[in-house]
Steps between C-alpha positions, in 0.01 A plus 500: 500500500450866416284409209268304733476790735397732230239250373351463849493875559334559162235238587428669838403824322238319293173472701283199438340531830126503559328688762560399868231270649261651752486175701186588691316602178607161345376317805159644437511429125611135557251445786210621274605262211532222763159572646336489148676173425409328819135622494465366146699189540733589210879500448565769249559844639545652156371843637852529663654553159313831472698601819841415342534132623672256272389139464781251589387143490209479736583826693446868433811703599576867519859619566605833617777550245551317160829486324550307181697216673432530863197542716562718797247458780275558706234320322138372547392154392140390483407128456158344489419130543199291500424132568198286619512642836576870490593796292801702634711806404828608645692822478864509578704824546884461495751609585386806692711739698438563866165684554359415156312192653296720736140544391487225238253289694299817575479579124361142441252543782374832363431348167297217653303738729431741212340217304265405772696235700496501888729322734372201677621187666461146369608159632738275306479120491674469832273735669742796519369845439636679195428855371326518171312768281134441419271655242173321456570128443876581397748405775865606438795365701784741490849492645855569431861507625793731532849374444826673563841445354753740655371844388240387250139399546260269315127512558248231380125556515242258387122463460308169473147401447364132532287383221 
């Protein structure tokens, strides 16, 4: 038992930690990558690797702290998809502490507006009005959700463009 405690305390002194994530900055980086993907109908956000994202299967992930055996969160996941009908990109932030979720949608909105998109209203197939972003002939549907689990939060934001 004592040997195990010594081993654990020795491991605690060794720092494998990366730099803490600036969640709002990462929202902007991920939103810009998603915007480029959706505009060009592609699914490879390789530019995220320049910003420290790691490719895991079809997703690009950036974690706050990296240890050899354990990933400690929060983390940002970016995933792009395309099919015959549309191209989409989603960004997931989880788990977040209380207050970290504030401003994530605003960061994405700033990226869109900075790149010439303006907010408009379009009707869906059922005739309901939905907010969209428009630039020339490009129409982007955006949306998201906020989930809570006791004291942690998860934010999901997506962009979608019809083909």
